[in-house]
N, C-alpha and C positions, 0 to 999 in steps of 0.2 A: 148341507154342511154338517159334517159329523163333529161331535164334541171331542176335542182333544184336551185331556187334562193330565197333568203330572201328579202322580200319587206319592206314596212312601219313597219309592226309588225309581223315578222316571215315569215315562208314559208306557202303559201296557194296554193292549186291546186284542180282540179276536181277529185272526188273519182272515182277510177277505170281507169282513164286516166293517170294522173301522180301521184295522191295520191294513191299508191298501197302499199301492205304489203312490197314488196321488197324495194321500195324507202323510206318508213318509217324507215325500219331497217338501210338503208344506212345513213339517216340523224341521227338516234340514234347513229350509230357507230362514225360518225364525232363529235357529241356532246361528246361522251365518250372519244374520242381522245383529244379533246380540254380540257376537265376536267382533264384528266391524265397529260396533258402538264403543267397544273397550280398547280399540287399537292404540289410541293415544297413551293409555296407561303403561304400555310397554316401554315408553321412553321417559316416564316420570319416575325420578329416583325414590320418591316417597311411596310409590305404588308397590303392592305386594307382588305384582306380576312384572316388575321392572326387569328388563333384560331377557324376558322370555321370547321364544321364537313365535312369530305370527304364523302358527301352524297348528293343525289338529291331527290326532291319530284316530283312525276308525277301525274298530274290530267287530267281530260277529261270532255268534255261537253256531250250533249244529241244527238249529231249527229250520223248518221249511222256508226256503227262499232267503234265508238270512244273508247269504253272500250277495244276493241281488240287491237286497235292501242296503247293505253296506256300500255297495258300488254306487247306488243311486244317491245316497247321502254324500259320498265323496265327490261325485260329479256336480252336485249342487254347490258344495263348499268351494270346489275348484272354480266353478263359473263365477263365484263371488270374489275371486282373487285370493282365496285362502289356501295356502299350501297344505296338502293333505297326504298323510301316510296311511295307506290302506293295507290291512293285514292280508297276507297271501293265502290264508286258510283259516278255518275255525279257531277261535282264540279264547282262552280264559279271560274273564274280566280283569283279574289282577295283572295280566300281561299288558293290557291297555294302560292301566294305571302306572305300571312300572315304566313303560315306554315314554309316557308323558313326563315323568320325573327325570328319567335318564337323559332324554333329548331336550329337556327344558322347553317343552311345547306350552302353548297357551292352554290347551285342554284336549279333550278327546270325546269320542262318541262310541258307545257300545250297543250293538244290536243284540238284544237278548230279552227274554221274559223270565230269566233266572230259573226259579223252581216251578213256575206255573205250568199247567198242562200244555200239551203240544199244540192245541188250537190257538194259543196266545203267542204273540211276539211283542217286542217292546224296544224302547230307546232310552238309554241312560246317558246323561251328559256328565262328563268328568271334568273337574277343575284342574288348575295348574299344579295343585299339590298331590294329584293322583287319587282322588276320591270323589264320590258322587256329589254333585252340586247341591247346595242348600236351597231352602225355599226362596230365599232372597233372589237367587239367580233363576230358578225355574219359573218363578212368578214373572220375571222380566221376559223370559223366553215365551211364556204363554201370551203375554200382552202383545208380542210381535207376530203371533200367528195371524195369517191372512192379511197382514198389513202391507206386504209388498209382493210383487209378482215373482213367482218362482223362476230363478235363473238356473239354467242347466247346460252342461257341456258334455259332449261325447267323451267317453273314457280315453280313447286313442288321442283325441285332441288335447285333453287335459294332460296326458303323459307327455305329448309332444311339446306343450308349452311349459313343461317342468312344474306344473301345479299339482300333479299327482304322481305318487311313487308307490309301488307295491312291494312289500317286503315281509319277511318272517319276523314277527315281533315276539314270538314265543321263546325262541332260543336264547336271546339276551336275558329274559326273565328267568329261565331255568338256570342259566349260568350264574346269575346273581344268587339264586337259592343255594346253589352248591357252595358259594362263598359264605353265606350266612349260616348255613347248616353245619353240623359237625358229623359229616358222613363217615369220618374215621371211626366213630363209635359203632357204626353199623357194619364195618368191614367183615367181622368174624362172628356176628351174632347168630346166624343160622335160623332166623325167624322164618316161619311159613306164613306168608302174608297174602290176603285176598284183597284185591282192589276192584271196586265196582264204580266205573266212571259214568254209569247211568246213561250211556250213549250221548253224553254231553261233551263239552269242550275239554274236559280233563284227559280224554283219550288214554294214551299209555304213558303219560309224562311221569307219574310217580314211579312206575316200573323202570322207566329209563333212568331216573335219578339214582336208582338203586343198583344199576348195572355196575359190575366190578366188586360187588359185595357177595358174600356167600349165602345171602338170603334167597329163599325160594318164593318168588313173586308170581302170582297168577292174576291177570286182569280179565274181568268179565265186563261185557257191555262197553267195550272200549272203542267200538266202531260207530261211525255216525249213523244215527237213526232218527229222522225228524219226528217220529212218533214215540220215541223213547221206550220202545217195547210195549207200548200200551199203558204205561204208568207215568205219573208226573215225575220229573227228575228232582224230587225233593228228598234229601237223605234223612227222613224221620222214621220213627218207630213203626208206623203202619206200613209205609211203602217199602221199607228195607227188611220186612219180616222174612220174605223169601230168601234174600241174600244172607240173612242171619242163619237160616237153616243150612245154607251151603257152608258157611263158616264152621258151624257145629259138626256137620257130617264130615267135612274134610279135615277136621282137627287143625284148623288154622290158629295161629297164635293171636291174630287180630284181623278184623275186617275194616277196611277204610273206604268210604264212599264220598265222591264229590258230586255236587249238584250240576244243573244244566250248564252254568257258566263257570263252574269250578272255583267259586269264591267261598263256598261253604263246605263243611266236612261233617260226615256222619261216622261214628265209630262203633264197631261191634266187638263184643267180648268173645272168647272161645266158646262160651255157652250159646252164642247166637244172639244174646240180648243186645239191643240197640241202646246206646247211651243217649241221654238227652243232651241238647246243646249246652245246657248248664254244666253238666259233668265234663264235657269236652273242654269247656273254658276253664273249669276248675283244675283239670289236669295240666293245661298249658300254663296257668298262673303259677301253680306249685313248681312246675318244672323250671320256669324262668326265675322264680324266687330261690328255690332250694338247690337246684342243680347248676343253673347258669350264674347264680349269685347276682342277679340284677335287681334293681329297685325302681320304684315309680308308683304312680297311682293306678287305680282300677276304675274303668267306666263300663257300665252296662245299662240296658234300657229299663224302663219301668216294670217290665215283666221279667226282670232278672231274678236270680236266686239269693235267698238269705244265706246260703252256704258261702258264697263269695264275700258277702259282708262280714261273716264270722271270721273267715280266713284273713281278711283285710284288717280287722280289729286285732287279731293275734299278731300280725306283723306291723302294726301301726301304719298302715297304708291309707292314703287319702282315697276316698271313694266318690264317684260322681254318677248321677243318674240322668238319663235322657228319655225323650219320647222314642217310640219305636221308629227305626230307620237308621241305617248305618251312617247316613250323612250327619246325623247329630252326634254320633260317637266320634266320627272323623273330626268334627269341629272341636270337640274337647281335646282330642289327641294333638291337634295343631296348636292348641293354646296352653296345654298343661303338660307336665312330665308324666306320661302314662306308660306303664309297663305292659298292661293287657287291656284291650277293649273288646267287648264282644256282645253278642245277642243270643237269645235263646234258640235260634235256628241253626247254630253252629258256625256263624260267620265271626271270625276272630282276627284281630290285628295284634301284633306284638311289637315291642320297642325295638328300634333300630332297623325296622323294615318299612313297610308302607302304612299310611293311615287308611288302610283298606283291608277288607277280608281277603284271605288267600287260603283256599282249601288245600292246595298242593303243599305249601310250606307247612301248614298245620299238620298235615298227615306225616311229614318227615319229622316234625318236632315230637309227635306222639311216639314214633318209633325210637327216636333219640332217648326219650324219657325211659322207655322200657330197657334200652341198652345200658344207659348210664346207671340205673338202679339195679340192673340184673334181676328184674322182677317182671312177672306177668301183669297185665293190666288189672286182672282180678285181684291180685295181691296188693297192688298199689291202691285200688279203690277201697279195699277192706281196711287198709291203714288210715285212709282219709275218713271213713265212716267212724273208726275207732277214735280218731283224734277230734273230729268236729261234729259227729252225729250224722244220722241218716236224713236225707232230704229227697223227697220223691216229687217229681214234676210231671204234670199231665196237661195236654192241650187237645181241644176239640175244635174243629172248624165246621161251623154250622151255616149252611146256605140260607141267606136271609135277604129279602128284598130291601132296597134302599129305604122305602117308606117305613118298613118295620124296624130297620136299624135306627131311623130317626126317632120313632116312637119309643123304642127301648131306652135310648140315651136320655130322652126327655123325661121318661118315667123315673129313671135312676137319679136324675138331677133334682126332680121335685121331691122324691121320696127314696133316698138311698137306704140300703140295708143297714140296720142297726144291730142285727143279730143274724147269724148264718149257722144253721144246724147246731143249735144249743149253745153256741159260743158267741159272745159279744164282739162286735166290730170296734176296734180301738183306733184305727187309722183309715182314712179314705183319701185316695189319690185320684184326682179327676182331670188331670191335664192332658191325658191321652187315653180315652176310654175311662173305665172305672175300676180301680183296684181296691179291694176291701181286705184289710189285714186284721185277722182275729186276735183275740187275747193270748193265744198260745203261739203266735208267730206265723201260723198257716195263713194262706191267702187265696182269694178268688178274684179273677179279673175278667171283665167283659170289654171287648174292644172291636169296633168295626175294622175290617181290613181296608188298607189304603189302596190296594191293587186289585181286589176281587170282590164279588158280591157275597161276602161271607162275614159272619160274626166269629171272632176268635174268642174262645173261652179257655182261660188258663187257670191252673191251680198249683199250689205247692203245699205239702204237708209232711209230717214226719213218717208216714207210712202210706203205702199204695192204696189201701182201702179208703182212707180218709181223703186222699187226693182225688180219687175217682168219685166219691160222694160229693165233693165240692163241685166238680165239673158237671155232674148230673143235676145238682141244684141250679147251677147257672143255665143249663140247657132247658130245664122245665120252666124257669122264669122267662127265658127268651121266647119259647114257643107259645106262651100264654099271651104275649103282647099282640 
């Protein structure tokens, strides 16, 4: 009996090791049992799900066998009497979330391992409000694993009984983006744009949204490849280095990359430099504030940037901080008036849209900002640095066994750093990993991954040299454990 455990965002495992047809059906049955246990709430007027349809939407990304896993999940749900809408093709995660909200479904399931390497796949459970389920729900699903016999119905039989329908759920999502976006700003800009879909669910959707404008759009890695061209579909500095070179050589105005399930965005300058997720969030926050004239609070995770805090103080915006995981950000968005919520990996939500990351919409908003200001991203960022100062963020993922991760956390708990590289530590945050903030505002954080056998080492400082020194300090400490 394999261990099935929901982490930071759903259950992820290596294909054919733990992520097997049998285990996928076991998880689907647990989800079905959870949904059935909540059915009465659909009729209770004081319930947050009152009036929702007793139905789920199922989507899947471009990974190996993802479409088969999606079908298996749908057939288990249908066999349990739950009406199911199955995507007709590979689907961005935000398309699933949008479909849940638009159709007023009880929830949904997304088959994806997001940014993880090709050998992984995973399952995310989405709530009625169109975002990943919190720990309160995933804990209930985990408790239902193996508790009842898996029920299964053939796909043809499920369709015949009107318990299963297959349809395109991406087109309605894209149509809604067109309404939210200000594509009129991009009609005559003439930008030369490179899109890297990283062989994931983003396909050529950004290019399609820009049809009818006079921008020259080139999409690379837009076709499905279950191996993602041999790289992990994560739009970060290391992995996008080769794409950045294409941006520079081709003299593109901007490079935009979406991850495996298209809920995150990576941005590249004309120089080929890849921006951190912090900088992408900063750009979107300032665009919503200064160009769209919108207000609201800001929420980011514990490994968020001090730059966002500084901008928020300048505009008297309320700020909120959460543990790592967009489900925590979504929870704040649902309870507070939030303008922008985001994480350091480039997953960002904006007001008036979904309480969910959306890499496709984020890409369009970045282009809008350039068009509205009639400036290059380089010029916009120079102005930000001049106004708020320079902040450099670095991250290193270090493979570390579970026992070593436990020893490291125990060591930091017993004897946390009081000084790091000649500067005293003035604040320690330990509710999700350990974050050490130094006297000059720079910080170092060590946190075990919730989805992979890795230790994440983060830092932020006012220059690159110091940010790298902090990461190296964290790495040396971890390797000594």
